[in-house]
N, C-alpha and C positions, 0 to 999 in steps of 0.2 A: 410277683416273685421274680427276682433277678436271675438271669442265666449267665453263668460263667463257664466258658469252655477253655481248656488249656491243652496245649500240645504236649505238655509234660505233666504226667499225673501227679508227681511229687509236688510240683508248684501248685496245682489245683487244690491239693489237700491242705497246704500251708498258707495259701494266699487268702486274706480276708480283705477284699477291696471295699472301700466305703461306697454307699449308694451314690449315684449321680444326683445332683440337685439342680434347681433352676439356675443357680450361679455358674454351673458348668456349661460352657459354650463351645459349639462346634469350631474346630480349628480352621475350617475352610470358610464357612459362611456366617458364623456368629449366632446361629439359632441354638436353641436348647439342645444340649448333648444327651443322647440316650445310649451311646456306645462308647466304651473305653477299650483301647487296645494297648496292652502293655508290651513294649518291645525292649530289647536289650539296651537300647539307647535312651529310653524314656517312654512316657505315655502320650498317646494321642486320644482326643475325644472328638466324636462326630455326632451330628444329627442322624436320624434314621436314614435319610436319603444318601448322605455322603458316606456313612458307614457301609451301607449296602453297595454303593458304587465302587468302593475301594476294598471290599472284602476279599475278592479273589487275589488281589495283589498282596494284601497284608496278612491274611490268615496263615500262609506258610511260614512266615517269620515271626508271628506273634507268640509271645509267651503265654498271655492270657487274653481272651476275647470276652469282655463283659457286655452283654446285650440286655438293655432294659427297655427295649422298644415295646414290650407288652404294656408298659405304663401309658402308651398312646391310646389304647382302647378303653 
């Protein structure tokens, strides 16, 4: 089950993000992406490692934080 967190509840209710697939690659290292961050300027996708490493910086400005790292287990 994917986890989508939003800083704006109205966005969370209306946003239906597609599930990340094996074709989605981390913007930093190219590994499979399991985290999508929707920002006002566009989307970023990260592997679990880089998503966690950048969470504190990006979470305050994220519109939506889609975390599918539960698929790793």
